[in-house]
C-alpha positions in Angstrom: -100.5 -74.2 -31.4 -104.1 -73.3 -30.8 -104.7 -69.5 -31.4 -105.7 -67.6 -28.5 -105.3 -63.9 -27.5 -102.9 -64.5 -24.6 -104.1 -61.2 -23.0 -107.6 -62.8 -22.2 -106.2 -66.2 -20.7 -107.4 -67.2 -17.4 -105.0 -66.2 -14.4 -103.5 -69.4 -12.9 -100.8 -67.7 -10.4 -99.4 -64.5 -9.1 -96.2 -64.8 -11.4 -98.0 -65.3 -14.9 -101.2 -65.1 -16.6 -100.6 -68.1 -18.7 -100.6 -71.8 -17.7 -97.0 -73.6 -17.8 -98.1 -75.5 -21.0 -99.1 -72.1 -22.7 -95.8 -70.5 -21.8 -93.9 -73.6 -23.1 -95.8 -73.6 -26.4 -95.0 -70.0 -26.9 -91.4 -70.6 -26.1 -91.2 -73.5 -28.4 -93.0 -71.5 -31.2 -90.7 -68.5 -30.7 -87.4 -70.5 -30.5 -88.3 -72.3 -33.8 -88.3 -69.1 -35.9 -85.8 -68.2 -38.4 -85.6 -64.5 -37.6 -84.2 -64.7 -34.2 -81.1 -62.9 -32.8 -79.1 -63.9 -29.7 -77.8 -60.6 -28.3 -74.8 -60.6 -26.1 -76.5 -58.4 -23.7 -80.2 -59.3 -23.4 -82.8 -56.6 -22.4 -86.4 -57.6 -22.7 -88.2 -55.3 -25.3 -89.6 -52.0 -24.1 -93.3 -52.4 -23.2 -93.3 -56.1 -23.1 -94.8 -58.3 -20.4 -93.0 -61.4 -19.0 -94.5 -64.9 -18.6 -92.8 -67.5 -16.7 -92.9 -71.4 -16.7 -91.2 -73.3 -14.1 -89.9 -76.9 -14.8 -91.4 -79.6 -12.5 -88.5 -81.8 -12.7 -85.7 -79.4 -11.7 -84.5 -75.8 -10.9 -84.9 -74.6 -14.6 -87.4 -72.2 -15.8 -88.6 -70.7 -19.1 -89.4 -67.1 -20.0 -91.5 -65.6 -22.8 -91.9 -62.0 -23.2 -95.2 -60.8 -24.9 -95.7 -57.3 -26.8 -99.4 -56.6 -28.0 -100.2 -60.1 -27.3 -97.4 -61.7 -29.3 -94.3 -63.4 -28.2 -91.2 -61.6 -29.0 -88.5 -62.9 -26.9 -87.6 -66.0 -24.8 -85.0 -67.2 -22.5 -83.9 -70.2 -20.5 -81.6 -68.4 -18.2 -80.0 -71.3 -16.4 -79.0 -72.6 -19.8 -77.7 -69.0 -20.7 -80.0 -69.0 -23.7 -81.7 -65.5 -24.7 -83.3 -64.7 -27.9 -85.7 -62.2 -29.3 -87.2 -61.5 -32.8 -85.0 -59.4 -35.1 -85.9 -55.6 -34.6 -87.6 -55.3 -38.0 -90.0 -58.1 -37.1 -91.2 -56.2 -34.1 
């Protein structure tokens, strides 16, 4: 993953400030972490911003929430998958 401050990325659409590839890269990075929790009732971290990537091949979409430019939570809602970094990691 190339390092880039996501707060300065070029805006591609009204829904997100990151490209689909960037959101998916962050999703993959975050979901590979060891310090994730999968809460029963998911609420995005307070103060975070949401980035969305839509799947070109179906109705699926992926979400990543950023806090201070870092990915802290991710979701594949149509698959029922929600995760976030453990609270102590935030």
